[in-house]
C-alpha positions in Angstrom: 53.2 85.9 59.6 54.3 89.3 61.0 54.3 92.4 58.8 55.9 95.7 59.5 54.7 98.8 57.7 54.8 102.6 57.9 52.4 105.3 57.0 53.9 108.1 55.0 52.2 111.5 54.7 53.3 113.4 51.6 52.4 117.0 50.8 51.7 116.4 47.1 50.1 113.1 46.4 49.8 113.4 42.6 53.5 114.3 42.3 54.4 111.5 44.6 52.3 108.9 42.7 53.7 110.1 39.3 57.2 109.2 40.4 57.7 108.2 44.0 61.5 107.9 43.8 62.0 111.4 42.3 59.6 112.9 44.8 61.3 111.3 47.8 64.7 112.4 46.5 63.5 116.0 46.5 61.5 115.7 49.7 63.2 113.0 51.8 61.1 111.5 54.6 62.7 111.0 58.0 62.6 107.3 59.0 61.8 107.2 62.7 61.5 103.5 63.1 64.8 101.6 63.0 63.0 98.5 61.6 62.2 100.4 58.4 65.9 101.0 57.7 66.2 97.3 56.9 66.2 97.4 53.2 67.4 93.8 52.7 65.9 92.0 49.7 63.6 89.1 50.4 64.3 85.6 49.0 61.8 82.9 49.7 64.4 80.2 50.4 63.3 76.6 49.9 64.9 73.5 51.3 66.0 72.4 47.8 67.9 75.8 47.2 70.2 75.1 50.2 70.2 71.4 50.9 73.2 70.3 48.8 75.4 73.1 50.1 74.4 72.4 53.7 74.9 68.7 53.4 78.5 69.2 52.0 79.3 72.2 54.2 83.0 72.9 54.2 85.1 74.3 57.0 85.8 78.0 56.9 82.4 79.3 57.9 82.3 82.5 60.0 81.5 81.9 63.7 81.0 85.7 64.3 78.6 86.1 61.4 76.7 82.9 62.4 76.2 84.3 65.9 75.2 87.7 64.5 72.6 86.1 62.2 71.2 84.2 65.1 70.0 87.6 66.3 69.1 89.0 62.8 66.9 86.0 62.0 65.2 86.5 65.5 66.2 82.9 66.6 67.3 84.5 69.9 63.7 85.6 70.7 62.8 81.9 71.3 66.0 79.9 71.6 69.0 79.9 74.0 72.5 79.5 72.7 75.8 80.4 74.2 73.9 81.6 77.4 71.8 84.1 75.6 68.2 84.1 74.4 64.8 82.9 75.7 63.7 79.4 76.2 60.3 79.3 74.5 61.8 76.8 72.2 64.5 74.1 72.6 67.9 75.2 74.0 70.0 74.9 70.8 73.2 74.3 72.7 71.6 71.1 74.0 70.2 69.8 70.6 70.2 66.1 70.1 73.7 65.2 68.8 72.2 63.0 66.1 70.7 66.2 64.4 73.0 67.1 61.5 73.2 70.4 59.6 70.8 69.1 57.0 68.2 68.2 59.7 68.6 71.7 61.2 68.0 73.3 57.8 64.8 71.2 57.3 63.5 72.2 60.8 64.1 75.9 60.2 62.6 76.0 56.7 59.7 73.8 57.5 59.0 74.3 61.2 55.7 72.3 61.2 57.3 69.2 59.6 58.4 67.8 62.9 57.3 69.5 66.1 59.0 68.8 69.4 56.2 67.6 71.8 57.3 69.9 74.6 56.9 72.9 72.4 53.6 71.9 70.9 51.3 74.8 69.9 47.8 74.6 71.5 44.6 76.3 70.5 42.4 77.1 73.5 38.9 78.4 73.1 37.3 80.0 76.2 33.6 79.7 77.1 33.3 83.4 76.1 34.3 82.4 72.5 37.8 83.9 72.6 40.6 81.9 70.9 44.2 81.8 72.1 47.0 80.0 70.2 50.4 79.5 71.8 52.8 77.4 73.8 51.8 76.3 77.3 54.5 77.6 79.8 52.7 76.3 82.9 49.6 74.2 83.6 48.0 73.8 87.0 44.7 72.6 88.2 43.5 76.2 88.2 45.0 77.9 85.2 47.1 77.7 82.0 49.9 80.1 81.3 50.2 80.6 77.5 52.8 82.5 75.5 51.1 83.6 72.2 53.8 85.4 70.3 57.3 85.1 71.6 58.7 87.4 68.9 56.5 90.3 70.2 58.0 90.1 73.7 54.4 89.8 75.0 53.6 88.8 78.5 52.1 85.3 78.9 48.3 85.1 79.0 46.7 83.4 82.0 43.5 81.5 81.2 41.5 80.0 84.1 40.7 76.3 83.7 37.1 77.0 84.7 36.8 79.3 81.6 38.2 76.8 79.1 35.7 75.3 76.6 38.1 73.4 74.3 41.9 72.7 74.2 43.4 71.2 71.1 46.9 70.6 69.6 47.7 72.6 66.5 49.5 71.0 63.5 51.3 74.3 62.9 54.5 75.1 64.8 54.6 78.4 66.6 58.1 78.8 65.0 57.4 81.1 62.0 58.3 80.1 58.4 60.4 82.5 56.4 63.0 83.3 59.0 65.7 83.0 56.4 64.0 85.3 53.9 66.1 88.3 54.7 69.4 86.5 54.7 71.9 85.8 51.9 73.0 82.3 51.1 76.3 82.8 52.9 74.6 84.2 56.0 72.3 81.1 56.1 75.3 78.8 55.8 77.1 80.6 58.7 73.9 80.5 60.8 73.4 76.8 60.2 77.1 76.1 61.0 76.6 78.1 64.2 73.6 75.9 65.2 75.2 72.7 64.0 78.3 73.6 66.2 75.8 74.1 69.1 77.4 77.6 69.5 81.0 76.1 69.9 83.6 78.5 68.4 86.1 75.6 68.3 84.0 73.4 66.0 85.7 72.2 62.8 83.2 74.0 60.6 84.8 77.3 61.6 88.4 76.2 61.0 89.6 77.1 57.5 93.2 75.9 58.2 92.4 72.2 58.5 94.9 70.1 56.7 93.6 67.1 54.7 95.9 64.7 56.6 94.7 66.0 60.0 92.4 63.1 60.7 93.6 62.5 64.2 90.6 63.9 66.0 
């Protein structure tokens, strides 16, 4: 879980505590961090809340919005699509064709339900007693290169094989839960359409003008 907070310093604490909104209206605080301007409400979306709509998804979803949400929901920090993004997780343009929209929903809402072997999270404890958790980017006879938090744009950690005490698989995916919590229902549907279409703008899900008799393709 990642949290983002800010420390506010107010001149008159009692007045602020008595009525924060009134106080801030009179003495507005400048927000220096762009992340704090994000006042979107949070919804703890569950699979059941979205499953029926995802399964019966109709054409007419927005490609541009889906692509935008791919950035807002931070998918791009770990996944490639449309030639953009990092490859700490599977390249979504090359997802298994058998995976349908409903499978994609399940994988995003419950990332630990089915972990792709190649993107397994490992827990490595060093002989000095320090614990590292992440995805192995490279493993040689001499060292392991581990990425601990892809969302934090951190550099990989290099752990020498000689210093490793234990190395175990984690049952928990490095992909965070709650990635949808800042999105609305429509934004989620657009994002799932975008991933289901593997980033292809021409996909039928984005065409609103399909005629019912157009079954030729």
